[in-house]
VOGU-3710 file (C-alpha; in Angstrom, 3 decimals, decimal comma):
1> mhsslalvgl> 31,483/-42,330/45,507  32,920/-41,859/42,067  29,541/-42,753/40,400  27,694/-40,352/42,632  30,098/-37,525/41,510  29,698/-38,437/37,876  25,961/-38,406/38,196  26,081/-34,949/39,950  28,517/-33,738/37,134  26,201/-35,167/34,513
11> glhyacacat> 23,296/-33,169/36,023  25,230/-30,000/36,494  26,416/-30,051/32,830  22,859/-30,501/31,503  21,462/-27,907/33,954  24,130/-25,365/32,889  23,399/-25,941/29,185  19,634/-25,541/29,684  19,833/-22,758/32,266  22,153/-20,621/29,992
21> vvvaslaslg> 19,706/-20,819/27,073  16,478/-20,337/28,996  17,766/-17,379/31,142  19,448/-15,671/28,098  16,117/-16,106/26,183  13,902/-14,909/28,961  16,214/-12,018/29,743  16,204/-10,901/26,112  12,339/-11,144/25,988  12,000/-9,341/29,249
31> aisskkapdr> 14,423/-6,467/28,068  12,729/-5,857/24,758  9,349/-6,018/26,467  10,480/-3,464/29,175  8,784/-0,095/29,177  12,096/1,640/29,748  15,282/1,009/27,955  17,506/-1,329/30,152  20,713/0,439/29,232  19,339/3,482/30,813
41> dfgyrkkysr> 18,936/1,811/34,161  22,283/-0,150/34,063  25,815/1,080/33,728  26,611/-0,879/30,659  30,046/-0,468/29,429  29,496/-2,165/26,222  33,052/-2,047/24,753  34,664/-3,719/27,689  31,934/-6,240/28,398  32,421/-7,546/24,820
51> wwqvliiaty> 36,040/-8,464/25,633  34,878/-10,384/28,740  32,293/-12,194/26,372  34,988/-13,158/23,970  36,977/-14,488/26,816  34,163/-16,609/27,999  33,486/-17,984/24,467  37,190/-18,741/23,957  37,252/-20,753/27,293  34,208/-22,852/26,158
61> vvetivavla> 35,783/-23,440/22,581  39,255/-24,488/24,069  37,684/-26,664/26,593  35,603/-28,409/23,908  38,855/-29,097/22,098  40,435/-30,342/25,266  37,557/-32,701/25,924  37,785/-34,078/22,421  41,400/-34,637/22,758  41,012/-36,190/26,051
71> gddalatdqa> 40,372/-39,559/24,538  38,954/-41,402/21,580  35,681/-42,185/23,407  35,105/-38,765/24,562  32,178/-38,106/22,196  30,661/-41,441/23,171  31,046/-41,234/26,894  31,244/-37,432/27,750  28,395/-36,065/25,943  26,938/-34,055/28,791
81> plvhllvaal> 30,092/-31,838/29,143  30,380/-31,404/25,342  26,641/-30,453/25,175  27,129/-27,885/27,958  30,289/-26,397/26,290  28,678/-26,144/22,765  25,274/-24,726/23,879  27,024/-22,228/26,282  29,412/-21,292/23,546  26,632/-20,865/21,003
91> twttllvqkk> 24,485/-18,789/23,438  27,271/-16,396/24,377  28,285/-16,068/20,628  24,576/-15,092/19,809  24,579/-12,514/22,683  27,928/-11,086/21,453  26,809/-10,566/17,756  23,621/-8,992/18,723  23,744/-5,252/18,004  21,027/-4,497/20,618
101> ctaftvfata> 21,953/-6,979/23,199  21,037/-5,272/26,634  23,009/-5,058/29,831  20,177/-6,802/31,633  20,399/-9,859/29,263  24,336/-10,150/29,724  24,020/-9,502/33,507  21,344/-12,371/33,963  23,221/-14,812/31,796  26,374/-14,117/33,499
111> vtglaleipl> 24,905/-14,569/37,017  23,371/-17,900/35,924  26,702/-19,015/34,446  28,564/-18,153/37,564  26,140/-19,891/39,875  26,505/-23,121/37,934  30,184/-22,930/36,978  31,370/-22,514/40,564  29,912/-26,058/41,606  31,477/-27,455/38,436
121> cvlsnlqldg> 34,792/-26,091/39,319  34,537/-27,730/42,716  33,508/-31,009/41,111  36,381/-30,980/38,785  38,726/-30,302/41,679  37,330/-33,339/43,526  37,721/-35,572/40,332  41,229/-34,238/39,600  43,526/-37,008/38,790  46,621/-35,108/37,632
131> htfniaalvl> 45,841/-35,766/33,838  47,053/-32,854/31,793  43,707/-32,529/29,999  41,818/-32,519/33,291  44,099/-29,822/34,747  43,714/-27,710/31,611  39,929/-28,018/31,854  40,015/-27,030/35,524  42,114/-23,864/34,730  39,812/-22,894/31,900
141> qvirviafag> 36,840/-23,211/34,215  38,526/-21,094/36,776  39,246/-18,456/34,173  35,557/-18,565/33,047  34,404/-18,026/36,610  36,605/-14,889/36,839  35,274/-13,771/33,544  31,753/-14,137/34,715  32,496/-12,186/37,865  34,119/-9,449/35,693
151> lmvltcprrh> 31,210/-9,246/33,476  28,680/-9,041/36,255  30,644/-6,102/37,673  30,468/-4,378/34,348  26,736/-4,923/33,853  25,349/-4,898/37,389  22,471/-2,480/38,184  23,367/1,249/38,548  20,365/3,473/38,793  20,669/6,872/37,420
161> kdtpdqdddq> 19,343/9,811/39,306  17,987/11,646/36,298  14,387/12,307/35,855  12,099/9,586/34,563  10,923/9,738/30,982  8,638/12,486/30,115  7,272/10,576/27,155  5,446/8,056/29,188  2,305/10,053/29,105  2,267/10,860/25,509
171> plfrdqengy> -0,285/9,250/23,114  0,495/6,060/21,431  0,999/7,174/17,808  2,207/10,649/18,556  3,300/11,311/14,947  0,944/8,972/13,327  -0,766/11,894/11,512  2,449/12,234/9,455  1,487/9,162/7,471  -2,339/9,134/7,202
181> gaipesattk> -4,175/10,458/10,209  -6,259/13,408/10,900  -6,536/12,572/14,648  -5,065/9,336/15,907  -7,138/7,341/18,178  -4,846/8,025/21,123  -3,992/11,675/20,418  -4,788/13,962/23,305  -3,394/17,283/22,454  -3,832/19,677/19,556
191> gdaasassdd> -0,190/20,535/19,664  0,670/16,942/18,543  -1,537/17,361/15,452  0,074/20,768/14,673  3,571/19,251/14,847  2,366/16,332/12,687  1,051/18,608/10,098  4,394/20,321/9,851  6,236/17,051/9,575  3,899/15,958/6,892
201> sdddseqcge> 5,313/18,771/4,508  8,563/16,868/4,324  9,757/15,026/1,157  7,913/11,982/0,003  10,764/9,697/1,171  10,570/11,094/4,702  6,934/10,336/5,270  5,543/7,687/7,602  3,838/5,782/4,808  7,043/5,285/2,822
211> dvalikerra> 10,143/5,804/4,844  11,107/2,659/6,816  13,426/4,627/8,971  10,575/6,756/10,218  8,394/3,873/10,692  11,000/2,263/12,847  11,225/5,505/14,868  7,513/5,356/15,575  7,690/1,703/16,230  10,347/2,483/19,017
221> emlkqrggwl> 7,948/5,035/20,427  5,035/2,636/20,324  7,179/0,201/22,180  7,981/2,680/24,865  4,343/3,734/25,284  2,818/0,186/25,090  5,355/-1,397/27,339  7,266/-3,448/24,848  6,640/-5,837/21,944  3,620/-7,574/23,535
231> gylrefkvfa> 1,736/-4,162/23,816  2,928/-3,276/20,350  1,687/-6,554/18,817  -1,730/-6,188/20,615  -2,325/-3,221/18,414  -2,524/-5,587/15,432  -5,573/-7,322/16,922  -7,668/-4,776/14,803  -6,995/-6,983/11,968  -8,157/-10,203/13,612
241> phiiprhdgw> -11,869/-10,193/12,434  -10,475/-9,725/8,872  -8,064/-12,674/9,033  -10,128/-15,267/10,949  -13,946/-14,933/10,262  -16,483/-15,678/12,849  -19,237/-16,526/10,621  -17,717/-17,885/7,461  -17,589/-21,606/7,962  -15,985/-22,250/4,572
251> vqfcylicll> -12,945/-20,144/5,429  -12,798/-21,717/9,006  -12,747/-25,155/7,429  -9,946/-24,091/5,080  -7,979/-22,978/8,162  -8,531/-26,382/9,776  -7,370/-28,154/6,564  -4,227/-26,035/6,472  -3,547/-26,912/10,088  -4,038/-30,663/9,559
261> cmiaaralnv> -1,759/-30,517/6,472  0,897/-28,617/8,456  0,837/-31,418/11,164  0,954/-34,282/8,691  3,744/-32,682/6,764  5,837/-32,466/10,050  5,357/-36,186/10,530  6,173/-37,163/6,947  9,330/-35,009/7,001  10,662/-37,518/9,493
271> ilpvqlgkva> 8,970/-40,726/8,043  10,340/-40,272/4,638  14,000/-40,154/5,437  13,506/-43,129/7,860  11,772/-45,091/5,082  14,672/-44,395/2,783  17,098/-45,359/5,347  15,382/-48,711/5,462  15,746/-49,076/1,698  19,609/-48,542/2,126
281> dnltsgkppy> 19,802/-51,041/4,917  18,119/-53,643/2,889  20,291/-53,002/-0,047  23,478/-53,382/2,148  22,081/-56,677/3,461  21,272/-58,060/0,085  17,638/-57,901/0,389  15,587/-56,358/-2,578  13,897/-53,302/-1,084  11,041/-52,994/-3,607
291> rdlgiwllls> 8,249/-52,928/-0,969  10,120/-50,297/1,159  10,863/-48,269/-1,905  7,200/-48,424/-3,033  6,032/-47,244/0,434  8,578/-44,357/0,172  7,174/-43,503/-3,326  3,581/-43,396/-1,941  4,692/-41,250/1,064  6,422/-38,811/-1,175
301> farydpgldt> 3,290/-38,428/-3,324  1,382/-37,710/-0,118  3,947/-35,153/1,068  4,520/-33,030/-1,778  2,522/-31,462/-4,881  0,310/-34,429/-5,600  -0,794/-34,606/-1,956  -0,534/-32,264/1,017  1,139/-29,340/-0,846  -1,627/-29,184/-3,441
311> iqalakipie> -4,363/-29,474/-0,680  -2,735/-26,744/1,359  -2,382/-24,401/-1,637  -5,964/-24,985/-2,493  -7,081/-24,320/0,992  -4,924/-21,116/1,228  -6,851/-19,491/-1,817  -10,174/-18,816/0,148  -8,293/-17,683/3,130  -6,165/-15,220/1,249
321> nfsyasltna> -9,151/-14,047/-0,792  -11,161/-13,562/2,199  -8,457/-11,612/4,084  -7,644/-9,432/1,203  -11,210/-8,495/0,321  -12,126/-7,836/4,092  -9,074/-5,835/4,795  -9,221/-3,869/1,604  -12,916/-3,170/1,774  -12,562/-2,118/5,518
331> afnhvmslsm> -9,665/0,175/4,701  -11,521/1,832/1,844  -14,546/2,349/3,906  -12,483/3,789/6,692  -10,861/6,122/4,461  -14,041/7,244/3,021  -15,490/7,959/6,497  -12,583/10,156/7,513  -13,109/13,858/7,711  -12,102/16,710/5,449
341> dfhserdsae> -8,985/17,655/7,378  -7,661/14,149/6,591  -8,441/14,255/2,799  -7,201/17,877/2,452  -3,774/17,314/4,030  -2,769/13,736/2,967  -1,095/12,731/-0,275  -3,671/10,633/-2,146  -1,077/8,315/-3,580  0,034/7,450/0,067
351> viraieqgna> -3,526/6,760/1,094  -3,985/4,587/-1,927  -0,934/2,566/-1,135  -1,972/2,085/2,453  -5,301/0,842/1,269  -3,640/-1,679/-0,941  -1,660/-3,185/2,019  -4,326/-5,872/2,637  -1,796/-8,308/0,847  0,756/-7,429/3,565
361> itnllstfvl> -1,423/-8,747/6,317  -2,213/-11,788/4,232  1,576/-12,425/3,703  2,367/-11,958/7,351  -0,255/-14,598/8,190  0,975/-16,990/5,493  4,645/-16,475/6,266  4,391/-16,883/10,005  1,808/-19,687/10,179  2,628/-21,686/7,084
371> siiptildlv> 6,389/-20,985/6,881  8,002/-19,911/10,075  6,061/-22,006/12,609  6,316/-25,300/10,526  10,113/-24,630/10,230  10,607/-24,095/13,821  8,611/-27,365/14,540  10,796/-29,202/12,019  13,870/-28,034/14,017  12,442/-29,058/17,265
381> ialvylsqkf> 11,491/-32,403/16,077  14,823/-32,783/14,343  16,631/-31,890/17,525  14,834/-34,416/19,546  14,863/-37,180/16,999  18,625/-36,824/16,123  19,377/-36,700/19,813  17,563/-40,006/20,324  18,842/-41,619/17,166  22,450/-40,643/17,361
391> nqivavalla> 23,562/-38,525/20,287  23,201/-34,966/21,815  26,328/-33,823/19,930  24,587/-34,262/16,628  21,550/-32,290/17,809  23,552/-29,542/19,171  25,499/-29,314/15,896  22,246/-29,132/14,010  21,103/-26,416/16,460  24,321/-24,448/15,930
401> caiafigsei> 23,975/-24,763/12,028  20,434/-23,415/12,108  21,336/-20,535/14,314  24,337/-19,811/12,037  22,050/-19,799/8,973  19,452/-17,559/10,384  21,981/-15,272/12,264  24,093/-14,962/9,176  21,114/-13,901/7,131  19,838/-11,367/9,616
411> latswnlgnr> 23,283/-9,844/10,038  23,918/-9,832/6,279  20,443/-8,151/5,718  21,207/-5,536/8,421  24,545/-4,812/6,713  22,738/-4,369/3,340  19,770/-2,482/4,704  21,138/0,861/3,713  21,355/-0,192/0,119  17,761/-1,655/0,354
421> ramakasrqe> 16,328/1,586/1,638  18,156/3,551/-1,008  16,589/1,187/-3,780  13,245/1,616/-2,404  13,474/5,368/-2,052  14,755/5,547/-5,646  11,853/3,282/-6,772  9,439/5,563/-5,098  10,914/8,699/-6,643  10,678/7,130/-10,134
431> akvilqavqg> 6,939/6,298/-9,485  6,480/9,906/-8,158  7,855/11,443/-11,330  5,617/9,361/-13,438  2,571/10,317/-11,418  3,262/14,057/-11,437  3,983/14,175/-15,143  0,943/12,158/-16,078  -1,447/14,037/-13,817  0,119/17,275/-14,836
441> wqtvsffnrf> 0,227/16,584/-18,620  -1,619/19,795/-19,383  0,879/21,939/-17,372  3,762/20,160/-19,011  2,186/20,959/-22,299  1,352/24,572/-21,589  5,119/25,194/-20,583  6,454/22,838/-23,182  8,535/20,834/-20,537  8,449/17,450/-22,347
451> gyerqrfgqa> 12,168/17,473/-22,606  12,640/18,318/-18,980  10,192/15,687/-17,799  12,024/12,988/-20,015  15,300/14,060/-18,548  13,938/13,969/-15,080  12,398/10,671/-15,497  15,423/9,177/-17,104  17,518/10,337/-14,116  15,197/8,885/-11,726
461> vqtqliakqr> 15,340/5,546/-13,644  19,224/5,617/-13,601  19,229/6,446/-9,916  16,926/3,480/-9,182  19,006/1,163/-11,325  22,377/2,274/-9,657  20,818/1,708/-6,177  19,343/-1,706/-7,361  22,704/-2,691/-8,617  24,436/-1,901/-5,384
471> wgvadamvqa> 21,816/-3,825/-3,317  21,910/-6,783/-5,695  25,683/-6,999/-5,861  25,904/-6,958/-1,978  22,942/-9,362/-1,701  24,608/-11,783/-4,053  27,809/-11,641/-2,008  25,857/-12,263/1,212  23,988/-15,187/-0,241  27,201/-16,816/-1,367
481> vveglfpttf> 28,528/-16,698/2,076  25,350/-17,832/3,684  24,827/-20,676/1,078  28,342/-21,795/1,734  27,364/-22,707/5,175  25,034/-25,551/4,028  27,788/-28,015/2,543  30,076/-27,065/5,587  27,494/-27,841/8,243  26,520/-31,098/6,416
491> fvlaclvmre> 30,139/-32,138/6,361  30,341/-31,666/10,189  27,190/-33,765/10,689  28,214/-36,280/8,244  31,541/-36,662/10,149  29,678/-37,187/13,442  27,327/-39,904/11,994  29,996/-41,774/10,278  31,789/-42,007/13,551  28,706/-43,464/15,123
501> isvgnatpgd> 28,586/-45,970/12,160  32,276/-46,848/12,732  31,745/-47,649/16,301  28,546/-49,683/15,559  25,995/-47,298/16,963  24,471/-46,605/13,645  23,957/-48,240/10,214  24,669/-47,178/6,623  20,912/-46,624/6,254  21,189/-43,995/9,048
511> fvflmeywdr> 23,787/-42,122/6,818  21,280/-42,237/4,011  18,543/-40,916/6,380  20,791/-38,091/7,309  21,367/-37,117/3,691  17,631/-37,198/2,974  16,638/-35,507/6,267  19,276/-32,790/5,837  17,858/-31,924/2,461  14,315/-31,619/3,924
521> ltwpismlsh> 15,834/-29,521/6,752  18,006/-27,116/4,815  15,372/-25,785/2,514  12,978/-24,786/5,301  15,913/-23,261/7,217  17,034/-21,325/4,159  13,513/-20,167/3,559  13,195/-19,242/7,364  16,043/-16,956/7,020  14,780/-15,428/3,884
531> ncrflmsdlv> 11,241/-15,152/5,351  12,673/-13,159/8,315  13,570/-10,544/5,787  10,300/-10,422/3,942  8,435/-10,648/7,343  9,973/-7,357/8,349  9,056/-5,797/4,962  5,529/-7,019/5,267  5,414/-5,844/8,976  6,363/-2,373/7,764
541> daerllhlfq> 3,542/-2,446/5,103  1,159/-3,722/7,729  2,111/-0,795/9,932  1,011/1,432/7,029  -2,343/-0,111/7,285  -2,482/-0,073/11,050  -1,791/3,534/11,247  -4,707/4,017/8,760  -7,092/1,928/10,804  -6,202/3,808/13,947
551> tqptitsrpd> -6,804/7,102/12,372  -10,142/8,258/13,554  -12,441/10,813/11,881  -12,851/14,168/13,631  -16,268/14,529/12,319  -18,764/11,717/13,098  -22,475/11,244/13,637  -23,461/10,990/17,330  -24,938/7,671/18,443  -28,191/9,376/19,076
561> alsipikgei> -27,944/11,611/15,909  -31,239/12,679/14,376  -32,332/11,679/10,892  -35,171/14,021/10,097  -36,437/15,907/7,063  -34,834/19,170/6,690  -36,664/22,377/5,752  -33,717/24,747/5,678  -33,891/27,216/8,552  -30,139/28,118/9,147
571> ifsnvhfayd> -28,884/30,116/12,066  -25,262/30,823/12,985  -24,823/31,922/16,595  -21,482/33,457/17,588  -19,505/30,996/15,508  -15,737/30,927/15,819  -13,544/28,622/13,885  -9,762/27,735/13,304  -8,549/25,023/10,990  -5,706/23,955/13,137
581> gkqpilhdis> -7,004/25,024/16,367  -4,557/27,977/16,521  -5,026/30,409/13,647  -8,514/31,839/13,758  -10,457/31,885/10,454  -13,974/33,029/11,538  -14,719/35,475/14,338  -18,033/35,652/16,030  -20,255/34,919/13,042  -23,857/35,368/13,649
591> laahvgqtia> -26,532/35,221/10,878  -29,878/33,724/9,961  -31,258/32,423/6,702  -34,944/31,585/6,675  -36,678/29,075/4,415  -36,888/30,399/0,776  -34,384/33,071/1,432  -31,136/33,774/-0,537  -28,164/35,048/1,484  -24,936/35,978/-0,244
601> fvgetgagks> -21,294/36,097/1,127  -18,970/38,547/-0,621  -15,438/39,685/0,232  -11,872/39,408/-0,820  -10,150/35,975/-1,318  -9,297/34,573/2,169  -12,024/36,351/4,037  -13,753/33,153/5,243  -16,630/32,903/2,877  -16,079/29,287/1,987
611> svtklllrly> -15,352/28,428/5,556  -18,910/29,313/6,477  -20,390/26,702/4,053  -17,869/24,147/5,048  -19,085/24,415/8,696  -22,743/24,170/7,578  -21,853/20,940/5,663  -19,943/19,716/8,750  -16,800/19,106/6,878  -15,300/20,802/9,883
621> dvsagritld> -16,862/21,612/13,327  -17,087/24,960/14,899  -14,409/25,857/17,441  -16,965/27,873/19,416  -20,646/28,909/19,071  -23,126/26,710/17,204  -24,837/26,246/13,901  -28,527/25,116/13,874  -30,617/23,715/10,971  -34,444/23,770/11,675
631> ghdvrhlsld> -33,550/24,552/15,331  -31,273/21,506/15,576  -27,594/21,752/16,217  -25,988/20,322/13,064  -23,751/18,312/15,288  -26,921/16,474/16,536  -27,958/15,598/13,041  -26,837/12,474/11,208  -24,258/13,252/8,666  -26,307/11,299/6,086
641> slrtaigvvp> -29,452/13,385/6,570  -27,461/16,706/6,858  -25,508/16,202/3,597  -28,522/14,770/1,751  -30,422/17,938/2,475  -27,635/20,185/1,099  -26,753/20,608/-2,623  -23,519/22,176/-3,584  -22,152/23,780/-6,810  -18,362/24,246/-6,103
651> qapllfngsi> -16,332/26,809/-7,982  -14,149/24,018/-9,413  -16,546/20,929/-9,936  -15,012/17,514/-10,335  -16,223/15,118/-12,984  -15,448/11,488/-13,014  -13,857/9,764/-16,102  -17,171/8,474/-17,405  -20,068/9,488/-19,652  -22,063/12,795/-19,073
661> lenlryarld> -25,091/10,522/-18,196  -23,195/8,611/-15,537  -21,774/11,856/-13,966  -25,192/13,361/-13,784  -26,925/10,379/-12,398  -24,386/10,409/-9,592  -26,506/13,111/-7,908  -29,522/10,676/-7,701  -28,837/7,095/-8,799  -32,439/6,323/-9,459
671> asdaeiesac> -32,967/9,254/-11,704  -34,608/8,449/-15,114  -33,174/9,709/-18,450  -36,229/12,184/-18,705  -35,306/13,664/-15,246  -31,826/14,019/-16,158  -32,564/15,814/-19,394  -34,960/18,140/-17,553  -32,274/19,113/-15,110  -29,853/19,715/-17,959
681> raaaihdkil> -32,494/22,067/-19,618  -32,808/24,035/-16,423  -29,098/24,372/-16,328  -28,958/25,512/-19,965  -26,659/22,602/-21,049  -29,212/20,187/-22,657  -28,964/21,689/-26,243  -25,122/21,749/-25,950  -24,940/18,055/-24,936  -26,987/17,184/-28,095
691> tfadgyatrv> -24,252/18,647/-30,261  -21,787/16,210/-28,969  -21,112/13,163/-31,398  -22,335/10,699/-28,490  -24,842/13,003/-26,864  -25,374/12,029/-23,180  -23,089/8,948/-23,717  -20,047/11,262/-24,359  -17,180/10,515/-22,092  -15,812/13,607/-20,325
701> geqgvklsgg> -12,271/12,393/-19,723  -10,353/12,502/-16,430  -11,599/15,429/-14,361  -13,676/16,582/-17,345  -10,717/17,639/-19,528  -12,695/17,118/-22,628  -15,196/19,797/-21,779  -14,804/23,533/-21,373  -14,916/25,125/-17,931  -18,369/26,576/-18,532
711> eiqrlaiarv> -19,715/23,199/-19,664  -18,302/21,473/-16,592  -19,882/24,135/-14,362  -23,224/23,832/-15,981  -23,133/19,986/-15,573  -22,405/20,635/-11,824  -25,558/22,829/-11,683  -27,546/20,259/-13,593  -26,525/17,755/-10,894  -27,872/19,879/-8,166
721> flkdppvlil> -31,149/20,523/-10,013  -31,407/16,604/-10,215  -30,625/16,206/-6,398  -33,287/18,761/-5,631  -32,194/19,531/-2,067  -33,975/22,107/0,365  -30,619/23,858/0,907  -28,482/25,067/-1,952  -24,780/26,336/-1,699  -23,556/28,072/-4,816
731> deatsavdsl> -19,772/28,837/-4,583  -19,205/31,025/-7,722  -21,582/28,904/-9,592  -21,581/30,975/-12,811  -17,974/32,138/-12,573  -16,998/30,132/-15,673  -19,947/30,795/-18,018  -20,366/33,676/-20,611  -22,875/36,462/-20,105  -25,520/34,937/-22,286
741> teaavqgale> -25,357/31,556/-20,582  -24,975/33,305/-17,158  -28,470/34,971/-17,869  -30,010/31,659/-18,763  -28,514/29,843/-15,734  -29,447/32,578/-13,290  -32,963/32,391/-14,649  -33,004/28,680/-13,906  -31,500/29,302/-10,462  -34,194/31,715/-9,659
751> glrkgrttlv> -36,753/29,029/-10,197  -34,707/26,541/-8,310  -34,450/28,859/-5,316  -38,217/29,140/-4,621  -39,031/27,524/-1,408  -35,328/26,658/-0,694  -32,655/28,191/1,482  -29,802/29,345/-0,732  -26,235/30,411/0,277  -24,254/32,125/-2,589
761> iahrlstvvk> -20,604/32,840/-2,520  -19,600/35,405/-5,140  -16,936/37,635/-6,283  -19,048/38,958/-9,223  -21,480/41,205/-7,218  -23,893/41,355/-10,069  -24,999/37,828/-9,392  -26,063/38,673/-5,852  -27,976/41,925/-6,322  -31,307/40,139/-5,726
771> adcifvmheg> -30,254/38,412/-2,643  -32,437/38,851/0,441  -29,323/39,655/2,539  -25,685/40,185/1,592  -22,867/39,514/4,234  -19,711/41,380/3,438  -16,830/39,552/5,102  -13,322/40,804/5,824  -10,601/38,754/7,856  -13,095/36,372/9,137
781> rvvergshee> -15,736/38,882/10,398  -18,883/40,087/9,028  -18,343/43,796/8,594  -21,485/44,703/6,758  -24,908/43,239/6,107  -27,995/44,064/4,232  -29,572/44,078/0,819  -27,885/45,410/-2,224  -29,469/48,955/-2,061  -28,786/49,179/1,671
791> llgiegrywr> -25,186/48,327/1,321  -24,760/50,697/-1,421  -26,350/53,471/0,642  -23,729/52,745/3,516  -21,007/53,595/0,998  -18,575/51,236/2,857  -16,606/48,221/1,636  -19,510/46,703/-0,417  -19,843/50,083/-2,113  -16,210/50,165/-2,980
801> mwtsqtragc> -16,302/46,685/-4,390  -19,417/47,409/-6,499  -17,907/50,636/-7,797  -14,620/49,029/-8,708  -16,344/46,137/-10,541  -18,894/48,520/-12,488  -15,984/50,830/-13,583  -13,972/47,791/-14,763  -17,025/46,454/-16,667  -17,434/49,875/-18,330
811> ga> -13,764/50,105/-19,069  -13,973/46,590/-20,656
//
């Protein structure tokens, strides 16, 4: 009878330990994967429930002390109760210190504890022999049962009657546009885009791409919309083809090598301490351990840098190179395919930073697969091996140590998170000041604000150093506390093993084994706690790249888009347009431009002249109506054929920081030097280029700062001559040239216009007097149309503009 009760008790103790850990873990996973916040559905009185949890932990700790004091052989004969008490105490302590522990998790764990503690109370009562320690243990169990019941009452399900969340039908990345997006893949309403645009005007530190707090808010929104972490992590599958190649056999082979090295390293982590233990046993028995020591030396070479570590490091290089190259190229190509609304609204520095986050994905892979998973495997192997070699108490002690290390690091990191964010924000501000000052050097020079910029940068540096110092001091103190746990936990394990040696259950070699094995475990455990911090940092960077990848262009070529030669017949039919879908820019624009014709758009600034040409280029799409080119809706033409057929001379041309020849050849990459010179002659810039010291090899500087405005504009005209498109768009093409040069350029343009459709945007009306038709625009509408003479005869808005300009010219 007694042996049967003891066997039942043994099973109940182990069942209680396992069930507590499993239920708490599964409940936590279920809670964080739940689509709705559990605390919304359960009446969770957090403050009071914590006191009940403290009481439960206290009963476990006190009962452990009672069990140890019950007799000298308690650790040797009563391992099951001690394993139960230690594991349960550790689990409830973990739940207690979690800031976001949910009511559901506590409730489920309490129900499990109550269901198993009641049979243990009954069993303890049947085995009660009047011993003081046994009576004390029974009393503690009864108190614990009462605590479980009280905790269940506090955390039991209590449905609220309020309305369900209205956010469930919102798109996944509702505010995604704040960081990088024009229109996110899951966006469903224009209102979201509008609100995102307003958010995007915030300070740099508040943007999605930089501010960790806002990224966390979006992550919480994603978790709600995607049903928890599993759905959230599924979003990262977009990176899979860029991490694990399908057709690159060499990279796949490198992955296999890394996997084999990881498996072999796990085995050697156990074999090496065991081998050193054999050396120690041979020494204590008086045998020379040269052979065993030599085997240990060879195994050490195989485990570390001469062997597996070197092989793994070499195998990682092709993997990291492939991932970085694939992700960065894909991100760059994706950004270049995005539409005008994206590029006109986003901070270029933010976009560049997002493109550069390919390393973050590689680091995530490396950290998780090559650091975190091996460390977890090492811990599992260590728990099993120590349990078999010594006893379960040693294994539980090791588990408690590992959880204490990682938990301490996570808690300490959360306490220091504010300082880390302040340091990151200050660092970004410092970089922002540098970028603005360097890019705006001319403005700084014009206003003589060098002293102000020096002061501003010095202040940014000082702020960054102060923030860095605060974070560094707090981090050093945290590390001191965390590192102090290592010798303490080794002391506990050493005491347990020495007791095993004293009772003859272990040998001195086992103590040497423990010392060696502990060194091999503590470093990965320490790195695991550190890697958790860096893993979250890389995850934030990866989210930047994820948001970028999930941003979809608003302007794309249809799958059945036409790629045909363009002649240049342009028709606008009742075109309406609004940039943000709300504020109208163009109203009912209807016009026609036949092949070979020149039409001009004139009007005050903001009348909508440039918007007409942007719609023709499909930088934006019409809100209503349609635009046809040679009878085909421009939305049915491929973007490649459409934009190849149109040449543009913008009002403010942009030159790359290269030579004049390189900038000109950008229009047609296969153009010969003779063709380039011919285009420059037509644009009246060839003779000027020859006066430069390096001629066509002259470097123009960033954005063409070494050239005058007129020279830049004539180079832009030469590029269009070289492109030789059937449709021309001249946006104030001669606004920056002098009168003599303008006459030469206008003559060249006259020759270029023959047989081509030309759209001219002009403020200087003298440049459009020969246009076949002039459209006068006002507040997004065509208010007058006709030739120069016809419009003057009307004596309307065009006549007033012409009179004003001719009088100003006479006055000048």
